[in-house]
N, C-alpha and C positions, 0 to 999 in steps of 0.2 A: 469414440465417448472426446469430449473438448480436449485441446492441448489446453495443461495447466500452466500458473502463471511460473511451479515449479521445476517443470517442464524447460519452458523459455528461458529460467533464471539460469538454468544447468549449461544452458550454451556457450553462457559468458559474454555474450554480443551485448551492447546499449539496447535497451528497451524503452521506448519513448510511449510515453500516455500522457493521459489529461485528469483532474480532477472531473468528477461528476457532484456540484455541488447545489443542481436544479432541482436533482432526483424526479427528472421528469424521461419517461422513454423514448419523446422523441428527440431530444438533446444527447441522450444515449447514443441512438440510434446514428445521430447524424456524426457524431465523435467516431464510432465505429466506420462507418461508411468511411472518413476521411483517410483512414489506413493506420490509427494508433495501432501501437503492440498490444497494450495493458490498458486497463480503465481503472480509475480509482474513486468508488462510492464513499462516500463521505457521510458518515452518521454522527461525527462530531461537531462540526461546524456546518455540513451542509442540511440542508431542508427532508422533509419527507420521515417516511416511517419504514416499516417492516413492509407494506403492500407493495411500495415505491421502490424499495430494495429489490424485491422477487422480481418487478418489470425490470429493472437495472440487469438483475444476473441471466434475465431469460436473453436481452438483449445480446446480451454478449454470448453466451451460447448458441444464438442463434447465427452469429457472426465469428463464431469461433475466438472469440476476443478474452482472453483473462479478464475478470473483475476481482479486484482487490476492495474489500471494504474494512476502513476505517472503525471499528467499533468506538462508542464514548465510554466505555469502563473496560477494563481486564476482568469482571466479575466472571466465573466460570460460568453462571448461568446467561451472562448475558455470550459471552462468547457462544456459548452451544447453542443457542436460539439461533445467530445468523449461521452459524454450521449446518445444522438442521433445513435452511431455509436454501442451500445451497451453495453459499460461498466457500471456496477452497482456497483461498488464502484471506488471512487474517492482519489490521493491521495494529497496533498496539500503541497508542500515545501516551505520551507522561508518565514512562516507567524509567528510575534510577539507581535502581540496584541489582544484583544479578538475583534476589532472592524475590525480586518482583517479578524480575520477567520469566524465571523458573516459574513461578507461581501461573503467571498468564499464560507460557506456550503448555501447560500440562491439560489445560482447557482445549488445545487441539486434536489430542488423541483419544481414542479406546482406550481402557484399558488393556494391557497391563502398562503401554507407553507412557499415558496419561491417566486424566480420571473427566474428560467428557461422556455426557450421558449416554447409555448406550440405547438406542431404539434404529429400528428398521424398516419402520413406516413412513418414514419422513422424506420429502422432497430430495435431498444429499444422498439418502441408498435410493433414490430411482422408485417409491413407496414400494418396493422388493420386487420391480418387474422393471428390468432383473433382476436377482438378488447380487449383492455387493458386499463382499466382503469386508470384515473390521479392519483388514490388514492393507486391503485397497482402498480402504477409505480413509485413512491413517497418512498413507502415503504419500496422497495427491493436495494434502494441505502445505502450505507454506504460514510460515511465522515470520512477520515483518514487524521489528520494534524500531519506534522513532528513537531520534536522540537532539534533546528539546535542552537537555539543563546541563549544566555544571558536572552535578552528580554523574549525571548518564555519559556524558563526554570522561570524567575523569574513570567509568567503572568498564569503555568501550571495549577492552582488550576482553576482558572476561566476558560480559554480554556478549561480543560475537561466539564465544567458545562455545557458549550454553545451548547444549540439547533441543533440537527442536528451533531453531531460530535459523532463518533462511538468507535473511536481509536485514542489513541497517537501513535506517531510511530519516535523514535529516530535515528536521523544521526550520526553515532560514528564519522567520519571524522570530520562533521561542525562543532559538540558539543564540541569534546575534542579540538577541534583549538580553539572555542572563549572561554572555557575555560583556554585558553592558555597553554595546555599542549597538543600538536597535535600527534593523534597517542598514546598517554600512554593512555592504554584501564585499565590499572591495580591500575592509579593514585585515591588517594582519593577522590581528586575533582570528578571526572566524577563519580564513585562509588555513589556518594552522590547525585550525580544530577538524576544518574539513578532510586536512591530509591525513590527520590522526584516524578519521571515522575508516576511509579508504583503508590506508593501511592495515589498520584494524582486523577488517573484512576480507582482505585479499590474503593477510595472512591465515584465517582461519577458514579459509576456502567459501566463503559463502559474498553476496552481493552487498554493493555501498547504494544507498539509491538517496535521493534529493527532490526538492520542488524546484524547477525553472523558471523564470517570469518570463520570457524570451528565447524564441527559437537559439539566438544566436546564445546565452547561456548555457543551453541545454545541451549545445554542441560544444562547448569548451566544458563542461561536466564531465561528456564523454572522454574526453580527452586526457581529465583528472583521472581518469579511473573509477566512475559512478555507472553503472549499468543497468540501473533503474531508476529512470530519468522520467519525472510528471513535469510538461510545460503547462502553466496554468490551470484554469477551470473552463466547463461549458458557459459558465458565466462570465468570465474573463473575455476569453474569446470571442463569443456573442455582445458584449461591451465594448470591446475593442474593434471588430467590423463596423460595428454601429454608429460608432463615434466616428471612425473615418469615411463611413459612407455621406454621414450629414456633413464633415469637413467638406469633403469634395463638392456636395452639391452647394453647403453655403460660400464656402470658399474662406 
């Protein structure tokens, strides 16, 4: 079976990935072929729906590259649907309290560990061929909680210790906006917040993740202790390459 993101997180080594916002299997495969360690299918801000998600999950499986899926809502039924389609890492945005996090991650596991609806005939269970046990299914799933608000930041230590949470993931745009310094990624308040997230994750034995806008920023985040790092997206990487090509042609 393919290596899961949870397996890779347990290594403690920096993992570099990118967002899949175009919801296209061809761009997903280009990103996979490029050599990223993981991919981030975005249902919150990206395009596409479930059919496109399945295509991206199949690309990841074909290349043995984990695909984390950001859901639009932490509702149990939505999480269950994404898991049934084959996702093994789910990213939850905009959760602020321990109670919200506990409710969200409960949907990642079958009873008695959680409250995911039990079904054995879906893609995540191999359609029963071969049979995959409930325990095996539970153990493969990673829960990733985004830290994007002042309330989440205030609760970050408790959130990091919540069972079922395998990583914290900073949303730089939302967090800087919440701090009153939108887009100021060098502001001391933001830098201090990043340090708080990394320290909370390390003390709880889980990963700290973040979105980087450039390779240089990604490497700096790795030096700062982040180990789950996304570098841009398929859209921004394509846009940057196209813009650079035209600039070189037209001068």
